Structure formats: structure tokens, C-alpha cells
MARKOLBA-144890 format. One line per field, with one value per residue: residue in one letter; x, y, z negated of N, C-alpha, C in turn. Coordinates in steps of 0.2 Angstrom, whole numbers, plus 5000, padded with zeros to 4 digits. Layout:
r = [a, ...]
n.u = [X, ...]
n.v = [Y, ...]
n.w = [Z, ...]
ca.u = [X, ...]
ca.v = [Y, ...]
ca.w = [Z, ...]
c.u = [X, ...]
c.v = [Y, ...]
c.w = [Z, ...]
//
This chain:
r = [m, i, d, t, i, k, t, l, l, r, g, i, g, r, a, g, s, y, l, v, p, y, r, s, g, g, r, l, s, t, l, g, d, y, l, y, t, a, w, l, a, r, h, f, k, h, i, g, a, n, v, y, i, r, r, p, v, s, l, k, g, g, k, y, i, s, i, g, s, h, s, v, i, q, k, g, c, i, l, n, a, w, d, r, y, g, d, q, s, f, t, p, e, i, a, i, g, e, h, v, s, i, g, e, w, s, h, l, s, a, i, r, a, i, r, i, g, n, y, v, l, t, g, r, r, v, t, i, v, d, n, s, h, g, r, g, t, s, e, e, l, g, m, h, p, e, d, q, p, l, y, s, k, g, v, v, t, i, g, n, n, v, w, i, a, d, k, v, t, i, l, s, g, v, t, i, g, d, n, s, m, i, g, a, n, a, v, v, t, h, d, i, p, a, g, v, i, a, a, g, v, p, a, r, v, i, r, q, i, s, q, s, q, n, n, s, e, k, q, g, s, l, d, s]
n.u = [5301, 5314, 5322, 5322, 5330, 5342, 5345, 5348, 5358, 5368, 5369, 5375, 5387, 5392, 5394, 5402, 5414, 5419, 5424, 5433, 5448, 5453, 5463, 5462, 5453, 5456, 5463, 5452, 5445, 5453, 5453, 5439, 5441, 5448, 5439, 5430, 5436, 5438, 5425, 5421, 5429, 5425, 5417, 5426, 5436, 5449, 5458, 5473, 5486, 5486, 5479, 5470, 5456, 5448, 5434, 5420, 5418, 5413, 5406, 5406, 5404, 5413, 5418, 5425, 5437, 5453, 5464, 5481, 5493, 5496, 5491, 5482, 5466, 5459, 5447, 5431, 5432, 5428, 5424, 5422, 5418, 5410, 5399, 5388, 5378, 5364, 5358, 5370, 5384, 5399, 5416, 5424, 5439, 5448, 5463, 5474, 5489, 5502, 5508, 5501, 5493, 5478, 5472, 5462, 5443, 5445, 5442, 5438, 5435, 5429, 5426, 5433, 5448, 5457, 5473, 5485, 5501, 5514, 5518, 5513, 5507, 5494, 5486, 5473, 5456, 5458, 5455, 5452, 5448, 5443, 5433, 5420, 5405, 5398, 5403, 5402, 5395, 5383, 5370, 5371, 5373, 5362, 5356, 5351, 5364, 5363, 5358, 5367, 5378, 5391, 5408, 5424, 5441, 5452, 5463, 5468, 5484, 5496, 5511, 5525, 5529, 5525, 5520, 5506, 5498, 5487, 5470, 5471, 5467, 5465, 5463, 5455, 5464, 5477, 5494, 5505, 5521, 5534, 5541, 5537, 5530, 5516, 5509, 5499, 5481, 5484, 5478, 5478, 5479, 5486, 5500, 5512, 5529, 5542, 5550, 5549, 5543, 5527, 5514, 5500, 5487, 5482, 5492, 5509, 5526, 5537, 5551, 5565, 5567, 5580, 5586, 5592, 5586, 5579, 5565, 5559, 5563, 5554, 5543, 5542, 5543, 5530, 5523, 5525]
n.v = [5523, 5518, 5530, 5530, 5520, 5524, 5535, 5528, 5521, 5532, 5536, 5524, 5524, 5537, 5534, 5524, 5530, 5536, 5526, 5518, 5524, 5537, 5534, 5521, 5517, 5516, 5503, 5495, 5497, 5492, 5478, 5475, 5476, 5465, 5455, 5457, 5454, 5440, 5436, 5439, 5431, 5418, 5421, 5423, 5417, 5414, 5418, 5423, 5421, 5432, 5443, 5458, 5466, 5482, 5489, 5498, 5487, 5484, 5470, 5459, 5444, 5437, 5423, 5423, 5430, 5431, 5434, 5436, 5433, 5443, 5455, 5470, 5476, 5492, 5503, 5506, 5500, 5494, 5479, 5470, 5456, 5451, 5439, 5438, 5450, 5457, 5449, 5443, 5433, 5429, 5423, 5428, 5435, 5440, 5442, 5445, 5449, 5444, 5454, 5466, 5483, 5489, 5505, 5516, 5518, 5512, 5505, 5489, 5481, 5467, 5458, 5448, 5447, 5453, 5455, 5456, 5459, 5455, 5465, 5477, 5493, 5504, 5520, 5532, 5530, 5523, 5516, 5501, 5493, 5480, 5482, 5490, 5499, 5493, 5495, 5507, 5507, 5514, 5510, 5506, 5518, 5524, 5519, 5518, 5519, 5509, 5499, 5496, 5484, 5475, 5476, 5469, 5474, 5467, 5458, 5465, 5467, 5469, 5471, 5465, 5475, 5487, 5504, 5515, 5529, 5541, 5542, 5536, 5529, 5514, 5505, 5492, 5478, 5482, 5481, 5483, 5485, 5476, 5485, 5498, 5515, 5525, 5540, 5552, 5554, 5550, 5542, 5527, 5518, 5511, 5499, 5499, 5499, 5490, 5497, 5510, 5528, 5534, 5545, 5556, 5560, 5553, 5541, 5542, 5537, 5545, 5545, 5533, 5522, 5521, 5506, 5508, 5518, 5525, 5523, 5535, 5544, 5538, 5540, 5554, 5556, 5552, 5561, 5573]
n.w = [4315, 4320, 4319, 4304, 4302, 4308, 4300, 4289, 4291, 4294, 4281, 4274, 4281, 4277, 4263, 4264, 4268, 4257, 4250, 4258, 4264, 4276, 4285, 4284, 4292, 4306, 4305, 4303, 4314, 4324, 4319, 4322, 4336, 4340, 4336, 4344, 4356, 4354, 4353, 4367, 4374, 4380, 4390, 4400, 4414, 4411, 4397, 4391, 4378, 4364, 4369, 4371, 4369, 4370, 4363, 4371, 4385, 4401, 4408, 4422, 4431, 4424, 4424, 4434, 4432, 4426, 4413, 4407, 4396, 4381, 4386, 4388, 4388, 4389, 4381, 4388, 4401, 4417, 4423, 4436, 4445, 4459, 4464, 4472, 4480, 4485, 4498, 4501, 4498, 4489, 4485, 4473, 4464, 4451, 4445, 4432, 4427, 4414, 4399, 4403, 4405, 4406, 4408, 4400, 4403, 4415, 4432, 4440, 4454, 4463, 4477, 4485, 4481, 4468, 4462, 4450, 4445, 4432, 4418, 4422, 4421, 4419, 4420, 4414, 4420, 4432, 4448, 4456, 4470, 4481, 4490, 4499, 4503, 4517, 4534, 4541, 4551, 4564, 4561, 4547, 4541, 4541, 4529, 4513, 4500, 4490, 4497, 4507, 4514, 4506, 4510, 4514, 4517, 4513, 4502, 4487, 4480, 4467, 4463, 4452, 4437, 4439, 4439, 4437, 4438, 4429, 4436, 4448, 4465, 4472, 4486, 4496, 4503, 4502, 4496, 4484, 4481, 4469, 4455, 4458, 4458, 4456, 4459, 4449, 4453, 4466, 4482, 4487, 4502, 4511, 4512, 4500, 4498, 4488, 4474, 4474, 4473, 4475, 4481, 4482, 4494, 4508, 4499, 4500, 4502, 4491, 4486, 4484, 4471, 4459, 4451, 4439, 4432, 4417, 4406, 4402, 4412, 4422, 4418, 4418, 4431, 4436, 4430, 4436]
ca.u = [5305, 5321, 5324, 5323, 5336, 5348, 5346, 5350, 5365, 5371, 5370, 5379, 5393, 5395, 5395, 5409, 5419, 5422, 5426, 5438, 5452, 5451, 5468, 5461, 5447, 5459, 5464, 5445, 5443, 5458, 5450, 5433, 5442, 5451, 5433, 5426, 5439, 5437, 5418, 5421, 5434, 5422, 5415, 5431, 5440, 5454, 5462, 5480, 5487, 5486, 5475, 5467, 5451, 5446, 5426, 5417, 5420, 5407, 5409, 5401, 5407, 5418, 5420, 5430, 5441, 5458, 5469, 5487, 5496, 5499, 5489, 5477, 5461, 5458, 5441, 5428, 5434, 5423, 5428, 5416, 5418, 5404, 5398, 5381, 5376, 5358, 5358, 5377, 5387, 5406, 5420, 5429, 5444, 5453, 5469, 5478, 5496, 5505, 5510, 5499, 5489, 5474, 5470, 5454, 5439, 5446, 5437, 5441, 5428, 5432, 5422, 5438, 5453, 5462, 5478, 5489, 5507, 5516, 5521, 5509, 5504, 5490, 5484, 5467, 5452, 5461, 5450, 5455, 5443, 5443, 5427, 5417, 5399, 5397, 5408, 5402, 5391, 5376, 5364, 5372, 5374, 5355, 5353, 5353, 5370, 5363, 5356, 5372, 5381, 5397, 5413, 5431, 5446, 5457, 5465, 5472, 5490, 5500, 5517, 5527, 5533, 5522, 5517, 5501, 5497, 5480, 5465, 5473, 5462, 5468, 5458, 5455, 5469, 5483, 5498, 5510, 5528, 5537, 5544, 5535, 5526, 5510, 5508, 5493, 5477, 5484, 5472, 5482, 5475, 5491, 5504, 5517, 5535, 5545, 5554, 5548, 5537, 5522, 5510, 5496, 5481, 5483, 5498, 5515, 5532, 5541, 5558, 5566, 5568, 5586, 5584, 5595, 5582, 5576, 5557, 5558, 5564, 5550, 5536, 5543, 5541, 5524, 5518, 5526]
ca.v = [5517, 5519, 5536, 5529, 5516, 5529, 5539, 5524, 5519, 5537, 5536, 5518, 5527, 5542, 5532, 5520, 5536, 5537, 5519, 5517, 5529, 5538, 5530, 5513, 5516, 5512, 5496, 5492, 5497, 5487, 5472, 5474, 5475, 5457, 5451, 5459, 5450, 5434, 5435, 5440, 5426, 5412, 5423, 5424, 5410, 5412, 5423, 5421, 5422, 5438, 5447, 5463, 5470, 5486, 5490, 5493, 5485, 5482, 5464, 5456, 5439, 5435, 5417, 5423, 5434, 5429, 5439, 5433, 5433, 5449, 5460, 5474, 5480, 5497, 5504, 5509, 5498, 5490, 5474, 5467, 5451, 5450, 5433, 5440, 5457, 5457, 5442, 5441, 5428, 5429, 5419, 5433, 5433, 5445, 5439, 5450, 5445, 5446, 5460, 5472, 5487, 5493, 5511, 5517, 5520, 5510, 5501, 5485, 5477, 5463, 5452, 5444, 5446, 5459, 5451, 5461, 5455, 5455, 5470, 5482, 5498, 5510, 5526, 5532, 5531, 5521, 5513, 5496, 5489, 5476, 5482, 5496, 5499, 5494, 5496, 5513, 5507, 5519, 5507, 5507, 5526, 5526, 5515, 5520, 5516, 5503, 5494, 5494, 5477, 5475, 5474, 5469, 5474, 5461, 5457, 5469, 5465, 5474, 5467, 5466, 5480, 5493, 5510, 5517, 5536, 5543, 5544, 5533, 5525, 5509, 5502, 5486, 5476, 5485, 5479, 5488, 5480, 5477, 5491, 5504, 5519, 5528, 5547, 5554, 5557, 5546, 5536, 5521, 5516, 5507, 5496, 5503, 5494, 5489, 5500, 5517, 5532, 5536, 5550, 5560, 5558, 5546, 5540, 5541, 5536, 5551, 5543, 5526, 5522, 5517, 5501, 5510, 5523, 5523, 5524, 5542, 5547, 5536, 5544, 5561, 5556, 5551, 5568, 5578]
ca.w = [4312, 4323, 4314, 4298, 4302, 4309, 4294, 4283, 4293, 4293, 4274, 4273, 4284, 4274, 4257, 4265, 4269, 4250, 4248, 4263, 4266, 4283, 4289, 4285, 4297, 4311, 4305, 4304, 4321, 4327, 4317, 4326, 4343, 4339, 4335, 4350, 4361, 4353, 4356, 4374, 4378, 4383, 4396, 4406, 4417, 4407, 4393, 4387, 4370, 4361, 4374, 4366, 4373, 4366, 4364, 4375, 4392, 4406, 4412, 4427, 4434, 4420, 4426, 4440, 4429, 4421, 4409, 4405, 4389, 4379, 4390, 4384, 4392, 4385, 4380, 4393, 4407, 4420, 4427, 4441, 4450, 4462, 4468, 4474, 4481, 4489, 4501, 4503, 4493, 4489, 4480, 4469, 4459, 4448, 4441, 4429, 4424, 4407, 4397, 4408, 4400, 4410, 4405, 4397, 4408, 4423, 4436, 4444, 4457, 4468, 4481, 4487, 4476, 4465, 4459, 4446, 4442, 4426, 4416, 4426, 4417, 4422, 4417, 4413, 4425, 4438, 4451, 4461, 4473, 4487, 4494, 4500, 4506, 4524, 4539, 4544, 4558, 4563, 4557, 4540, 4540, 4539, 4525, 4505, 4498, 4487, 4502, 4512, 4513, 4504, 4515, 4511, 4521, 4512, 4495, 4484, 4477, 4464, 4460, 4444, 4434, 4443, 4435, 4440, 4433, 4429, 4441, 4455, 4468, 4477, 4491, 4499, 4509, 4499, 4493, 4480, 4478, 4463, 4452, 4461, 4454, 4460, 4455, 4447, 4458, 4472, 4484, 4491, 4507, 4515, 4509, 4496, 4497, 4482, 4471, 4477, 4470, 4481, 4478, 4487, 4497, 4505, 4496, 4504, 4499, 4490, 4487, 4481, 4463, 4456, 4446, 4432, 4429, 4411, 4405, 4401, 4419, 4426, 4416, 4420, 4439, 4437, 4427, 4440]
c.u = [5313, 5324, 5326, 5330, 5342, 5350, 5350, 5357, 5370, 5374, 5375, 5387, 5396, 5398, 5403, 5415, 5423, 5426, 5432, 5441, 5451, 5457, 5467, 5455, 5450, 5461, 5457, 5443, 5447, 5455, 5443, 5435, 5444, 5444, 5429, 5430, 5438, 5429, 5417, 5425, 5431, 5419, 5419, 5433, 5445, 5457, 5468, 5480, 5489, 5484, 5470, 5462, 5448, 5438, 5426, 5420, 5413, 5409, 5404, 5406, 5413, 5422, 5425, 5437, 5446, 5462, 5475, 5488, 5498, 5497, 5483, 5472, 5458, 5450, 5438, 5428, 5428, 5426, 5422, 5419, 5411, 5403, 5391, 5380, 5370, 5358, 5365, 5380, 5395, 5409, 5425, 5433, 5448, 5457, 5474, 5484, 5497, 5508, 5507, 5494, 5485, 5471, 5463, 5450, 5441, 5442, 5440, 5435, 5431, 5425, 5427, 5442, 5456, 5468, 5484, 5495, 5508, 5519, 5519, 5506, 5500, 5488, 5476, 5463, 5455, 5455, 5454, 5450, 5445, 5438, 5425, 5410, 5399, 5404, 5407, 5397, 5385, 5370, 5365, 5372, 5367, 5352, 5355, 5359, 5369, 5360, 5362, 5375, 5388, 5403, 5421, 5436, 5452, 5458, 5468, 5478, 5494, 5506, 5518, 5530, 5531, 5519, 5512, 5498, 5489, 5476, 5467, 5467, 5466, 5463, 5459, 5461, 5475, 5488, 5503, 5516, 5530, 5541, 5543, 5531, 5521, 5508, 5500, 5488, 5478, 5478, 5477, 5478, 5479, 5496, 5509, 5524, 5537, 5549, 5555, 5543, 5534, 5517, 5506, 5490, 5481, 5491, 5504, 5521, 5535, 5549, 5559, 5567, 5575, 5584, 5587, 5591, 5579, 5568, 5555, 5558, 5558, 5543, 5536, 5541, 5533, 5520, 5520, 5523]
c.v = [5518, 5526, 5535, 5524, 5520, 5533, 5535, 5522, 5525, 5537, 5530, 5521, 5532, 5539, 5527, 5525, 5537, 5531, 5517, 5523, 5530, 5534, 5523, 5511, 5514, 5505, 5492, 5491, 5492, 5480, 5470, 5473, 5468, 5453, 5451, 5454, 5443, 5431, 5435, 5433, 5420, 5414, 5424, 5417, 5409, 5418, 5419, 5422, 5429, 5444, 5451, 5467, 5475, 5488, 5497, 5492, 5483, 5476, 5460, 5450, 5436, 5428, 5417, 5427, 5430, 5434, 5435, 5436, 5440, 5455, 5464, 5477, 5486, 5500, 5508, 5506, 5494, 5484, 5470, 5462, 5449, 5443, 5434, 5447, 5456, 5450, 5440, 5437, 5428, 5425, 5424, 5430, 5439, 5442, 5445, 5447, 5446, 5452, 5466, 5475, 5490, 5500, 5512, 5520, 5518, 5506, 5496, 5481, 5474, 5458, 5448, 5442, 5452, 5455, 5456, 5457, 5456, 5462, 5476, 5487, 5504, 5515, 5526, 5532, 5529, 5516, 5507, 5492, 5485, 5477, 5489, 5495, 5499, 5495, 5503, 5513, 5512, 5516, 5507, 5513, 5527, 5523, 5519, 5516, 5509, 5497, 5492, 5488, 5480, 5472, 5474, 5469, 5469, 5462, 5463, 5466, 5469, 5470, 5468, 5472, 5487, 5498, 5514, 5523, 5536, 5545, 5542, 5529, 5520, 5505, 5496, 5484, 5479, 5481, 5484, 5483, 5481, 5483, 5497, 5509, 5523, 5534, 5548, 5557, 5553, 5542, 5532, 5518, 5512, 5504, 5500, 5498, 5494, 5495, 5508, 5521, 5535, 5540, 5553, 5557, 5558, 5546, 5538, 5540, 5543, 5549, 5535, 5527, 5518, 5513, 5504, 5515, 5521, 5525, 5531, 5546, 5544, 5540, 5551, 5562, 5556, 5558, 5573, 5581]
c.w = [4314, 4319, 4308, 4297, 4304, 4303, 4289, 4285, 4293, 4285, 4271, 4275, 4280, 4267, 4259, 4266, 4262, 4248, 4252, 4265, 4274, 4288, 4289, 4290, 4304, 4311, 4305, 4311, 4325, 4326, 4322, 4334, 4344, 4339, 4341, 4355, 4360, 4355, 4363, 4378, 4382, 4389, 4402, 4409, 4413, 4403, 4389, 4380, 4369, 4366, 4369, 4370, 4369, 4368, 4367, 4381, 4395, 4410, 4416, 4430, 4430, 4422, 4430, 4438, 4425, 4419, 4406, 4398, 4387, 4383, 4386, 4389, 4388, 4386, 4386, 4400, 4409, 4424, 4430, 4446, 4453, 4467, 4472, 4475, 4487, 4491, 4502, 4497, 4494, 4484, 4477, 4466, 4457, 4444, 4438, 4425, 4416, 4406, 4402, 4403, 4406, 4405, 4404, 4404, 4415, 4425, 4441, 4447, 4463, 4471, 4483, 4482, 4474, 4461, 4456, 4443, 4434, 4424, 4420, 4420, 4421, 4417, 4415, 4419, 4432, 4442, 4456, 4463, 4479, 4492, 4494, 4503, 4513, 4528, 4542, 4550, 4558, 4560, 4550, 4538, 4537, 4533, 4518, 4504, 4494, 4492, 4507, 4510, 4511, 4509, 4513, 4517, 4520, 4503, 4493, 4479, 4474, 4461, 4453, 4442, 4438, 4438, 4439, 4435, 4433, 4437, 4449, 4457, 4473, 4480, 4494, 4504, 4507, 4496, 4490, 4478, 4471, 4462, 4455, 4456, 4459, 4455, 4454, 4453, 4465, 4475, 4489, 4496, 4511, 4510, 4505, 4495, 4489, 4481, 4474, 4473, 4476, 4477, 4484, 4490, 4505, 4503, 4501, 4500, 4499, 4490, 4483, 4473, 4462, 4451, 4440, 4429, 4423, 4411, 4405, 4409, 4423, 4424, 4418, 4428, 4440, 4434, 4431, 4445]
//
């Protein structure tokens, strides 16, 4: 039965390719994403005007998550706000500002709080978490990872106009200041001040950013 349905759907799709030009397919996909956003909206604490969520996303604890106006959540993102894990209870918050773009396949996970400012841009596969499994005690090290308690060192705060490149990991208790940039593959374990470029494992400040730098210079710095 399932194979018959799949065959039928493939036939419909192939017939549709003759009726709808290839270039129009992108418009149909965009329309589908807008419908998807509208369908998901009630599951969030707040969604501002002109928010765009691309299919699919994985959502847990949406009632603790807010997204500001004109922001985009790209496809494949995981947004998790945990109010319960095992026998632990939490009061989580994920607050995403306005004009923010969260890159494809990124992962945000909070048991306490992740706060992202306005005009923040992230690359693909960025991980932002305010928690980890356990404190590393000898008792916990003997547990299976799924049985270890969740533990947070503190809130994650990302300022305004921050650029975060691909495959960056930002860990709990970290603050990234306004107008800073984090290079690809960095692991941010400590605070990053405003107006700097940081990179490496763990991330460290490479140099200050001139406020007069244009966007192409910023992007070049991230890719270097």
C-alpha cells in the first residue's frame, strides 16, 4: 500500500513538472515555508512580524521561545527549550531578536536562557547551548549520557550586530559583545568583548574591528 502511494506521488510530481516551470518551483517552496511559519506560530511564546521559518525545524518547548520581527530560521534548525529532563525541572528561555538569521542545521538548546540580540547572523551548523550533561563527577562519569543530569554554568548572551561563522559552538555562561565576529569552527568557552574578531579552540581575540569596516571585509575575515 505504501509503495503504491509513493508511486502515485512520484507520478503526480512528474506530471506537475510539465505544468509548473522549474523556476516557479522556488516560489512554491517559499509559499510553503510561509504557510509552515503560520502553522507553527501558535506553538511559540511570541513571533514578530515577517518572521520566516524554513521547513523543516525541530521544536521543543516553543512556549518558552520568542522570535523578533523580520527574523529567519533556516531549514534543519533544532530549537529546544527544556522545562523537564528526567526528574529535573527548569524554567528555560530562548529569546531571538529582530533581523536575525539563524543558519541551516543550527542547534539552540536551553534549560536556563539563550538571549540573542538584533541583526545577528549565523552560518550553518552553529551550536548554542546553555547546558551540558552533568558536572563531570565520578558518579556521573559512570552513567550513560542519557541518564546524566543537565547542568548549566549560566545564561548565553549574544549582543547586537554579531556575525557567527559556520560550525561554531557557543557554550553556557558566555557573553559575546556587540559588533563582534566569531570565526568558523571556533568553540567559545569564555566571554568575548564587543568589537573584536575571535577564533580558535577555545576562541580567543585576534584583533579589534574598526567600525568603518564594510560588510565584504567582515565576511573575508570570517572565511580566513
